C-alpha positions in Angstrom: -6.4 -88.0 -0.4 -8.8 -86.4 -2.9 -10.8 -84.9 0.0 -7.7 -83.5 1.6 -6.6 -81.7 -1.7 -10.1 -80.3 -2.2 -10.2 -79.2 1.4 -6.8 -77.5 1.0 -7.9 -75.7 -2.2 -11.1 -74.6 -0.4 -9.1 -73.1 2.5 -6.7 -71.3 0.1 -9.6 -69.8 -1.8 -11.2 -68.7 1.5 -8.0 -67.0 2.5 -7.8 -65.2 -0.9 -11.4 -64.0 -0.5 -10.8 -62.8 3.0 -7.7 -60.9 2.1 -9.4 -59.3 -1.0 -12.4 -58.5 1.2 -10.1 -57.0 3.9 -8.2 -55.0 1.3 -11.4 -53.5 -0.2 -12.5 -52.4 3.3 -9.1 -50.9 4.0 -9.1 -48.9 0.8 -12.7 -47.7 1.4 -11.8 -46.6 5.0 -8.8 -44.7 3.7 -10.9 -42.9 1.0 -13.5 -42.0 3.6 -10.7 -40.8 6.0 -9.2 -38.6 3.3 -12.5 -37.1 2.2 -13.5 -36.4 5.9 -10.1 -34.8 6.6 -10.4 -32.5 3.5 -13.9 -31.5 4.6 -13.0 -30.8 8.2 -9.8 -28.9 7.2 -11.8 -26.7 4.7 -14.5 -26.0 7.3 -12.0 -25.1 10.0 -10.2 -22.7 7.6 -13.4 -20.9 6.7 -14.5 -20.6 10.4 -11.0 -19.3 11.3 -11.0 -16.8 8.4 -14.6 -15.6 9.1 -13.8 -15.1 12.8 -10.6 -13.2 11.9 -12.5 -10.4 10.1 -13.1 -7.5 12.4 -14.8 -5.3 9.8 -15.1 -4.6 6.1 -15.8 -1.3 4.6 -16.7 -0.7 0.9 -16.6 2.6 -1.0 -17.6 3.2 -4.6 -14.9 4.3 -7.1 -15.8 6.6 -10.0 -13.6 7.5 -12.9 -14.4 9.0 -16.3 -12.3 8.3 -19.4 -12.5 11.5 -21.6 -10.7 13.2 -24.5 -7.4 14.7 -23.6 -7.9 18.2 -22.1 -4.2 19.2 -21.7 -5.1 21.0 -18.4 -6.4 19.8 -15.0 -7.5 21.4 -11.8 -7.9 20.1 -8.2 -9.6 17.0 -6.9 -13.2 16.9 -5.9 -13.4 15.6 -2.3 -16.4 13.3 -1.9 -17.7 11.8 1.3 -17.8 8.0 1.1 -16.6 7.9 -2.5 -13.3 7.7 -4.3 -13.5 10.1 -7.2 -10.7 10.3 -9.8 -12.5 12.7 -12.1 -11.8 12.8 -15.9 -8.6 11.1 -17.2 -7.8 10.6 -20.9 -6.6 7.3 -22.4 -3.0 6.6 -21.6 -3.3 9.1 -18.7 -3.1 8.7 -15.0 -4.8 10.0 -11.9 -4.1 10.0 -8.2 -6.2 10.3 -5.1 -5.6 9.7 -1.4 -7.8 8.4 1.5 -7.2 7.8 5.2 -7.6 4.4 6.9 -8.2 4.6 10.7 -8.6 2.2 13.5 -10.1 2.8 17.0 -10.0 -0.9 17.9 -8.0 -1.7 21.0 -5.6 -4.1 19.3 -3.5 -4.1 16.1 -5.4 -4.9 12.9 -4.1 -6.1 9.5 -5.5 -4.0 6.7 -6.2 -5.5 3.3 -7.3 -3.2 0.5 -8.6 -4.3 -2.9 -10.4 -2.9 -5.9 -13.3 -5.0 -7.1 -14.8 -4.5 -10.6 -13.8 -3.2 -14.0 -11.1 -0.8 -12.7 -9.3 -3.6 -10.8 -6.4 -3.8 -13.4 -6.3 0.0 -13.8 -5.7 1.0 -10.2 -2.6 0.5 -8.1 -2.6 0.7 -4.3 0.4 2.4 -2.7 0.3 0.4 0.5 -1.5 -2.8 1.2 -1.6 -5.6 3.9 -0.2 -3.3 6.6 -0.7 -3.3 10.3 -2.7 -0.5 11.8 -2.2 0.2 15.5 -4.9 1.3 17.9 -5.9 5.0 17.3 -3.7 5.2 14.2 -4.5 6.7 10.8 -2.6 5.9 7.7 -2.9 7.7 4.3 -3.2 5.4 1.3 -2.6 6.6 -2.3 -4.5 5.1 -5.3 -3.1 5.5 -8.8 -5.3 5.0 -11.8 -3.5 4.2 -15.0 -5.8 4.4 -18.1 -4.9 2.0 -21.0 -4.2 3.6 -24.3 -7.0 1.7 -25.9 -9.6 2.5 -23.3 -13.0 3.6 -24.6 -14.5 6.9 -23.5 -17.1 6.9 -20.7 -17.7 6.5 -17.1 -16.2 3.6 -15.1 -17.3 2.4 -11.6 -15.8 -0.1 -9.2 -15.7 -0.7 -5.5 -12.9 -0.3 -3.0 -13.0 -2.9 -0.3 -11.0 -2.4 3.0 -10.9 -5.4 5.3 -9.7 -5.2 8.9 -8.4 -8.5 10.2 -7.6 -9.5 13.8 -4.0 -10.6 14.3 
């Protein structure tokens, strides 16, 4: 009788150990599955995103914050540069540039300002579709904060063409 009770207790303890052992394995497998899923999804997204980019063009932006002049004349046209000229604190400036595509399919155009002028410059049109052999004019507005210090500012305009 004693042996039977010990034998039963031993079998029950083995079942508990087996179920705990199985549960630990199941949890570990689930954790590995989640980590692997996140890794594969992230990599697939970056491969997709990288292969979607047809071209990226960058152009320097130049702006000078100066004392108010109360007069202004023309815009200096620069090749491969966006030049706003001299703008006083609490003033604004505007310039335009063309975006063209000679690719045989439609492209999504994404434009952004990178650098210290990022919060000062607004883009008239962004994330638009450009058809083959189409040119679109985009306007940039520079709004100079009232507390801006005098001096030259530089940033970069990045235009990315994405396959759609």
